[in-house]
C-alpha positions in Angstrom: 46.8 39.4 -4.9 43.8 41.7 -5.3 42.1 39.1 -7.6 42.8 36.4 -5.1 41.2 38.4 -2.3 38.2 39.1 -4.4 37.7 35.4 -5.2 38.1 34.5 -1.5 35.9 37.2 -0.2 32.2 36.3 0.4 29.6 37.8 -1.9 27.4 40.7 -0.6 24.4 38.3 -0.6 26.4 35.9 1.6 27.4 38.7 4.0 23.8 39.9 4.2 22.6 36.3 5.0 25.4 35.8 7.6 24.5 39.1 9.4 20.8 38.3 9.3 21.4 34.9 10.9 23.6 36.5 13.6 21.3 39.3 14.5 18.3 36.9 14.8 20.2 34.7 17.1 21.3 37.7 19.1 17.7 38.9 19.4 16.5 35.7 21.0 19.2 35.6 23.8 17.0 37.7 26.0 13.7 35.8 25.6 15.6 32.5 26.1 16.5 33.9 29.6 12.8 33.7 30.7 13.6 31.1 33.3 16.4 33.2 34.8 13.9 36.2 34.9 11.2 34.1 36.6 13.8 32.7 39.0 14.7 36.3 40.0 11.1 37.0 40.6 11.0 34.1 43.1 9.7 31.1 41.1 10.4 27.6 42.5 11.8 24.7 40.5 8.4 23.2 40.3 6.8 26.4 39.0 9.6 26.7 36.4 9.0 23.1 35.4 5.2 23.7 34.9 5.9 27.0 33.1 8.4 25.3 30.7 6.0 22.5 30.0 3.2 24.9 29.1 5.6 26.8 26.8 6.4 23.5 25.2 2.7 22.8 24.6 2.3 26.2 23.0 5.4 25.6 20.8 4.0 22.2 19.8 0.7 23.8 18.6 2.0 26.9 16.9 5.3 25.8 15.2 3.7 23.7 12.5 1.2 26.5 11.8 3.9 29.0 11.2 5.8 26.5 9.1 2.8 25.8 6.9 2.1 29.5 6.6 5.7 30.0 5.5 5.4 27.3 2.8 2.0 28.7 1.7 3.4 32.2 1.1 6.8 31.0 0.0 8.9 33.1 2.4 10.1 31.9 5.8 11.9 35.2 6.1 8.7 37.3 6.1 6.9 35.1 8.6 10.1 35.1 10.8 10.2 38.9 10.8 6.5 39.0 11.8 7.0 36.6 14.7 10.2 38.3 15.8 8.5 41.7 16.0 5.7 40.2 18.2 8.3 38.6 20.4 10.0 41.9 20.9 6.8 43.5 22.1 5.7 40.8 24.5 9.2 40.3 26.0 9.6 44.1 26.4 6.4 44.3 28.4 7.9 42.0 31.0 9.9 45.0 32.2 6.7 46.5 33.5 5.8 43.8 36.0 7.3 42.0 38.9 4.4 39.5 39.3 5.2 35.9 38.5 1.8 35.1 36.9 1.7 38.3 34.7 5.3 37.7 33.6 4.5 34.0 32.8 1.5 35.1 30.8 3.6 37.5 28.7 6.2 34.8 28.2 3.4 32.4 27.0 2.4 35.0 24.3 6.1 35.5 23.5 6.5 31.7 23.1 3.6 31.5 20.6 5.5 33.7 18.2 9.1 32.9 19.2 8.8 29.1 18.9 9.1 29.2 15.1 11.9 31.8 14.7 14.9 29.4 14.6 13.2 26.7 12.5 12.1 29.3 10.0 15.6 30.8 10.0 17.1 27.3 9.3 14.5 26.9 6.5 15.6 30.3 5.0 19.3 29.3 5.3 18.7 26.0 3.5 16.8 27.7 0.7 19.6 30.3 0.3 22.4 27.6 0.5 20.7 25.7 -2.3 20.6 28.9 -4.4 24.3 29.6 -3.9 26.5 26.9 -5.4 29.4 25.8 -3.1 27.9 27.3 0.1 27.6 25.1 3.2 24.8 25.4 5.8 27.2 25.2 8.6 29.2 28.2 7.4 26.2 30.4 7.5 24.8 28.9 10.7 28.1 29.7 12.4 26.9 33.3 12.6 24.4 32.2 15.2 27.1 30.9 17.5 29.2 34.0 17.1 26.4 36.5 17.8 24.7 34.4 20.4 27.9 33.8 22.3 29.0 37.5 22.2 25.6 38.8 23.3 25.4 36.1 26.1 28.8 37.3 27.4 27.7 40.9 27.3 24.4 40.0 29.1 26.4 38.1 31.7 28.2 41.3 32.7 25.0 43.4 32.6 23.0 40.9 34.7 25.8 40.8 37.3 26.0 44.6 37.5 22.3 45.7 37.1 20.1 42.6 37.4 18.5 40.4 34.9 15.7 42.9 34.0 18.3 45.2 32.5 18.6 43.0 29.4 14.9 43.3 28.5 15.1 46.7 26.7 18.4 45.9 25.1 16.9 42.6 23.7 13.9 44.4 22.3 16.1 46.9 20.5 18.2 44.1 19.0 15.0 42.4 17.8 13.8 45.6 16.2 17.1 45.8 14.3 16.8 42.2 13.2 13.3 42.8 11.9 14.4 45.8 9.9 17.4 44.0 8.5 15.2 41.0 7.6 12.6 43.1 5.8 14.8 45.4 3.9 18.3 43.9 3.5 18.0 40.1 3.8 15.7 39.1 0.9 17.5 36.1 -0.4 18.6 34.8 -3.8 16.0 32.0 -3.7 13.1 34.5 -3.2 14.5 36.8 -5.9 14.7 33.8 -8.3 11.1 32.8 -7.5 10.0 36.4 -8.2 11.7 36.1 -11.6 10.1 32.8 -12.4 13.1 30.7 -11.3 12.9 27.0 -10.4 14.9 26.8 -7.2 12.0 25.7 -5.1 9.3 23.5 -6.6 5.9 23.4 -5.0 3.8 20.9 -7.1 1.1 20.3 -4.5 1.6 21.7 -1.0 -1.3 19.7 0.7 -0.3 16.5 -1.0 3.3 16.8 0.0 2.3 17.7 3.6 0.1 14.5 3.8 3.0 12.5 2.4 5.2 13.8 5.1 2.9 12.8 7.8 2.4 9.3 6.4 6.1 8.7 6.0 6.9 6.1 8.6 10.6 6.8 8.7 9.9 10.5 9.2 7.5 9.8 12.0 10.1 7.5 13.7 12.5 10.4 13.3 10.1 12.7 15.1 9.9 10.3 18.0 13.7 10.1 18.1 14.1 13.9 18.3 11.5 14.0 21.0 13.6 11.5 23.1 16.7 13.6 22.3 14.9 16.7 23.5 13.8 14.8 26.6 17.5 14.3 27.4 18.9 17.7 26.5 16.2 20.4 26.9 15.9 20.2 30.7 19.7 20.6 31.0 19.3 24.0 29.2 16.1 25.0 31.1 17.5 24.2 34.5 21.1 25.4 34.0 20.3 28.0 36.7 19.8 25.1 39.2 23.3 23.7 38.3 24.9 27.1 38.7 23.2 27.6 42.1 24.2 24.1 43.2 27.9 25.0 42.7 27.5 28.4 44.5 27.2 30.6 41.4 24.9 33.5 40.6 22.4 34.1 37.7 24.9 36.2 35.6 27.0 33.1 35.2 24.2 31.4 33.2 24.8 33.6 30.3 28.6 33.1 30.7 28.1 29.4 30.3 26.1 30.0 27.1 28.9 32.1 25.8 31.6 29.4 26.4 29.3 26.9 24.7 29.2 29.0 21.6 33.0 29.2 21.6 33.1 25.4 21.5 30.6 25.4 18.6 32.7 27.4 16.2 35.4 24.9 15.3 32.7 22.2 14.8 30.8 24.4 12.4 33.9 24.6 10.3 34.7 20.9 10.7 31.1 19.9 9.7 31.3 22.2 6.7 34.5 20.5 5.4 34.9 16.9 6.6 31.3 16.5 7.7 29.8 17.0 4.2 31.0 13.5 3.4 29.5 11.9 6.5 25.9 10.7 6.4 23.2 12.2 8.6 22.8 9.2 10.8 26.5 9.1 11.8 26.5 12.9 12.5 23.6 12.5 14.8 25.2 9.5 16.6 28.4 11.5 17.1 26.3 14.4 18.6 24.7 11.9 21.0 28.1 10.7 22.2 29.1 14.3 22.9 25.9 14.7 24.9 26.8 11.7 27.0 30.1 13.3 27.9 28.2 16.6 28.7 25.8 14.8 31.0 28.5 12.8 32.7 30.4 16.0 33.3 27.4 17.7 34.8 26.8 14.7 37.2 30.3 15.1 38.7 30.5 18.9 38.5 31.1 20.5 41.9 32.6 23.9 40.9 31.7 26.5 38.4 34.9 25.9 36.4 34.0 22.2 36.1 30.5 23.2 35.0 32.0 25.3 32.2 34.2 22.4 31.1 31.2 20.0 31.0 29.2 22.4 28.9 32.0 22.6 26.3 30.8 19.2 25.2 27.3 20.6 24.7 28.6 22.7 21.9 29.8 20.0 19.5 26.8 17.8 20.6 24.5 20.6 19.4 26.3 21.2 16.1 26.7 17.6 15.1 23.1 16.8 16.1 21.7 19.9 14.4 23.6 19.3 11.1 22.6 15.6 11.1 18.9 16.4 11.7 18.8 19.1 9.1 20.5 16.9 6.5 18.1 14.1 7.3 15.1 16.4 6.9 16.4 17.6 3.5 16.7 13.9 2.4 13.4 12.6 3.8 11.0 15.5 3.3 9.7 17.1 0.0 11.4 20.4 -0.7 8.0 22.1 -1.1 7.2 21.6 2.6 10.6 22.3 3.9 9.4 24.9 6.5 6.6 22.6 7.6 8.9 19.6 8.0 11.5 21.7 10.0 8.9 23.3 12.2 7.2 20.0 12.8 10.5 18.5 13.9 11.0 21.5 16.2 7.5 21.1 17.6 8.3 17.6 18.6 11.8 18.5 19.8 10.8 21.5 21.8 7.2 20.3 22.4 6.8 16.6 23.2 10.2 16.2 24.6 10.1 19.3 26.7 6.6 18.8 28.1 7.7 15.5 29.7 11.4 16.5 30.2 10.8 19.8 31.9 8.1 18.5 34.1 10.2 15.6 35.2 13.3 17.8 35.6 11.4 20.4 37.7 10.2 17.7 40.1 13.5 15.8 40.2 15.7 18.9 40.6 13.5 20.3 43.4 13.3 17.0 45.2 16.5 15.1 44.6 18.9 17.7 43.2 20.7 18.3 39.9 22.7 15.0 39.9 19.4 13.1 39.6 18.5 15.3 36.6 21.8 14.3 34.9 21.0 10.6 35.4 17.5 11.0 33.9 19.1 12.8 30.9 21.6 10.0 30.4 18.9 7.4 30.4 16.9 9.4 27.8 19.9 10.0 25.5 20.8 6.3 25.6 17.3 5.4 24.5 17.5 7.8 21.6 20.9 6.3 20.6 19.4 2.8 20.5 16.4 4.1 18.4 18.8 5.9 16.0 20.8 2.7 15.4 17.8 0.6 14.6 15.0 2.8 13.4 16.2 5.7 11.3 17.2 5.2 7.6 17.3 7.5 4.6 14.2 7.7 2.6 13.2 9.3 -0.7 12.1 12.9 -0.5 9.4 12.7 -3.1 5.8 11.7 -2.7 4.7 8.4 -4.2 
């Protein structure tokens, strides 16, 4: 029995990686509440739309830079920790102001560093999964849903009791803990192997591989696809406060919705790690899009907070299936030596190009026509991305020619 438990128990390296992923996701719950904070200061839907679009431009510019720097030094973990520390500082300073423009400026600085955190975390996970035989990306990534959902639920109670600003110092403390864990406890097996002369990650010619990536027609089409996908889904996340307000809710319930979404994600992380490993990337992405359609249809008809929660349950599997499909596609289509660059470039288009248009449109539409119109715009965008997925995205070689 003892031997069976020892064989089934995760290794210390796996546990360290799992905790690191969880703490990082917990650390960004606060900064991701920037729209709720600005809303509490008195920002209008149009102002939030413009703010979100500017943040998207910043992300689009800075994400590829951080990704290339990560590939250059060979450690997404160290770049991630640097950026997370800067995020903690700028987000913490928001506590000192009640002015919309000053707060927005601090959030812009926060975004310049925070934009790369999750893409670099995914890059670090993929490197470690490749260095640990039998390990699945979804099993480690599940830590994000657990920690993010738990902290969101806690923040929901704190916001309801003490206001949204009360989460700022707590978030900064969690970020500091994540940085310390990342620097001193989370050095991965892949980095250790490189330090010993291992061959887990091959980097024959970084610049040549980056150029190959940008000349890969199928990869470029994939970037357009994720931009359309973001155009459909990102505004629904940004303007969830408008949906909550429309059904008579309060800001604290925004974090509660995020927590319930994470609950819905957990079984799909397990499902993708078992059954999903035999399903190709294109089919996983299509399944995620179908779940997004159900999510958007539910939002269109939602008239109560309970119905809003039910609708967002579909957002969980939509995110997991889509994320796993996209990460698998990137692994197949991009050279391993520019993994961080390819993932952050995808994130730049996903959070950047899609969000610039999407949040500007949603800010205008929500303020003028209401949330139902936002849901219809999102449905049109997700249908366009489904058509593009069917006809344009195919697997390609991941080596330069």
